[in-house]
N, C-alpha and C positions, 0 to 999 in steps of 0.2 A: 329313438332319438339319438343322434350322434353324440359321442362322448364329449366332444369339444364344446357342445352347447350346454352341458351340465352345469357349467359355472354360472349360468344365468339364473339357476334355481337358488333359492335361499336355504333349502334343506337338502340333505343327501338322500339318495335312494334308500339307504338303510333306515333313515328316519321315517320315510313314507311307509316302508314295509312294517316297521315297528308300530306306527299309528294304526295301520290296518289290522295287525294282529290284536292289538288292544281293543279296537272297535269290534272285531269279530268275537273275541273272548267275552266282552261285556254284553254283546247282543244275545249270545247263546247261553248265558248263565241264568238259571232259573232261581227264583226265591225258594228257600228251603221251607216247605210247609209239611206239617204232619199229615199223613193220609187220613181220609175219612171225614165224617161230619164232626163239627165241634160238640163237645159234651154239653149236656144239660147243666144249668146252674145247680149247685148243691141244694139251694132252697127249694127248687122245683122238684127235685127228686124226693126230698123230705116231705113235701106236700103230697106228692103222689102216694108215697108209702103211708102217710098218716091217713089220707082219705080211704085207702084200701083197708087199713087196719080197723078204722072206726066203722066202716061200712062193708062188712065182709060179703054181702050179697051183690055189691056193685061190680060190674065188669069194667073192662078198660074203656068201653065207649061211654059209659055213664061218667066215669072219672074225667074223660076228655071234655064232656059237656059241662061238668061242674067247674073244671079249670078255665074253660072258655068264659063262663059267667064271671069268674074272678079276674079276667083279663090276661090269663096266661094261655098262650097258644102253643099246644104240643100235639104232635100227630099221634094217632092211635097206635101206630107201631112202636113209637118211642115209649109210650105208657106201658104197652104189653111187654117190652123188653125190660123195663124197670121192674115191673111186677114179676116177671119170670126170674129175675136175679134174686128176689127176696125169698 
């Protein structure tokens, strides 16, 4: 666009470029999240450990089944990890 027609604009080219830079910066900024799955609630971990301590012959699959009966949904891998740390 010829420079003599720039006066018809309400904003300067620098303003348009600044708006564009802000738009691109806002579009490509990602929320900062911690990597991995969220941790189990502390009550659930305590319940898993308590069930394993009170019933030493139960495996992780049995503990998953008992937790499901109580309304707590936990995967067998998470229960195995909790028991492996104890």
